[in-house]
Residue frames as a rotation matrix with the C-alpha (Angstrom) as fourth column:
MET 1
-0.952 0.301 0.053 43.50
0.294 0.853 0.432 -63.35
0.085 0.427 -0.900 36.96
SER 2
-0.330 0.879 -0.345 40.42
0.612 -0.079 -0.787 -61.63
-0.718 -0.471 -0.512 38.30
SER 3
-0.393 0.133 -0.910 40.44
-0.475 -0.877 0.077 -59.21
-0.788 0.462 0.407 35.36
ILE 4
-0.924 0.010 -0.382 39.51
-0.338 0.443 0.830 -62.04
0.178 0.897 -0.406 33.01
VAL 5
-0.695 0.717 0.047 36.29
0.511 0.539 -0.670 -62.82
-0.506 -0.442 -0.741 34.84
PHE 6
-0.853 0.470 0.226 33.24
-0.015 -0.456 0.890 -62.16
0.521 0.756 0.396 32.67
GLN 7
-0.551 0.808 0.207 29.85
-0.519 -0.138 -0.843 -61.13
-0.653 -0.572 0.496 33.89
LYS 8
-0.456 0.442 0.772 27.22
0.571 0.811 -0.127 -63.48
-0.682 0.383 -0.623 32.54
GLN 9
0.590 0.728 -0.348 25.44
0.266 -0.583 -0.768 -60.50
-0.762 0.360 -0.538 31.02
ASP 10
0.184 -0.620 -0.762 28.52
-0.740 -0.598 0.308 -59.33
-0.647 0.507 -0.569 29.16
LEU 11
-0.758 -0.499 0.420 29.22
-0.180 0.779 0.601 -62.80
-0.627 0.379 -0.680 27.86
GLU 12
-0.082 0.829 0.553 25.67
0.693 0.446 -0.566 -63.20
-0.716 0.337 -0.611 26.56
SER 13
0.712 0.347 -0.611 25.70
-0.090 -0.817 -0.569 -59.84
-0.697 0.460 -0.550 24.85
LEU 14
-0.226 -0.885 -0.406 29.06
-0.747 -0.110 0.656 -60.64
-0.625 0.451 -0.637 23.29
LEU 15
-0.692 0.052 0.720 27.70
0.274 0.942 0.196 -63.97
-0.668 0.333 -0.666 22.08
ASN 16
0.369 0.923 0.114 24.60
0.564 -0.124 -0.816 -62.33
-0.739 0.365 -0.566 20.64
HIS 17
0.413 -0.305 -0.858 26.78
-0.543 -0.839 0.037 -59.82
-0.731 0.451 -0.512 18.86
HIS 18
-0.665 -0.744 -0.061 28.79
-0.538 0.420 0.731 -62.56
-0.519 0.519 -0.680 17.14
ILE 19
-0.438 0.604 0.666 25.67
0.562 0.762 -0.322 -64.53
-0.701 0.233 -0.674 16.33
ASN 20
0.594 0.681 -0.427 24.15
0.142 -0.612 -0.778 -61.50
-0.792 0.401 -0.461 14.62
ILE 21
0.013 -0.697 -0.717 27.30
-0.821 -0.417 0.390 -61.02
-0.571 0.583 -0.578 12.59
LEU 22
-0.817 -0.317 0.482 27.31
-0.093 0.896 0.434 -64.69
-0.569 0.310 -0.762 11.64
LYS 23
0.025 0.927 0.375 23.66
0.587 0.290 -0.756 -64.56
-0.809 0.239 -0.537 10.59
ARG 24
0.653 0.194 -0.732 24.22
-0.319 -0.806 -0.499 -61.51
-0.686 0.560 -0.465 8.45
PHE 25
-0.321 -0.892 -0.319 27.37
-0.775 0.054 0.630 -63.02
-0.545 0.449 -0.708 6.99
THR 26
-0.758 0.067 0.649 25.71
0.239 0.954 0.180 -66.31
-0.607 0.292 -0.739 6.09
ASN 27
0.348 0.937 -0.026 22.70
0.401 -0.174 -0.899 -64.50
-0.847 0.303 -0.437 4.68
GLU 28
0.454 -0.265 -0.851 24.97
-0.685 -0.715 -0.143 -62.62
-0.570 0.647 -0.506 2.29
ASN 29
-0.494 -0.686 -0.535 26.71
-0.864 0.455 0.214 -65.85
0.096 0.568 -0.817 1.29
GLU 30
0.406 0.798 0.446 23.94
-0.824 0.530 -0.200 -68.41
-0.396 -0.286 0.873 1.02
SER 31
0.785 -0.064 -0.616 25.84
-0.406 0.698 -0.590 -70.68
0.467 0.713 0.523 -1.34
GLN 32
-0.193 -0.925 -0.328 28.81
-0.069 0.346 -0.936 -71.07
0.979 -0.158 -0.131 1.00
HIS 33
0.876 0.480 -0.046 28.76
-0.029 0.147 0.989 -72.47
0.482 -0.865 0.143 4.53
PHE 34
-0.072 -0.963 0.261 31.49
-0.388 -0.214 -0.897 -71.57
0.919 -0.165 -0.358 6.98
LEU 35
0.191 0.169 0.967 30.08
-0.975 0.150 0.166 -73.39
-0.117 -0.974 0.193 9.98
């Protein structure tokens, strides 16, 4: 179970990574909203 523990830093960087992908994705598809 201890292998699933995330460092706060890793979690934030992972979140930022997905946010950047989402931003780029929504920018390419302005007419459609997936959120």
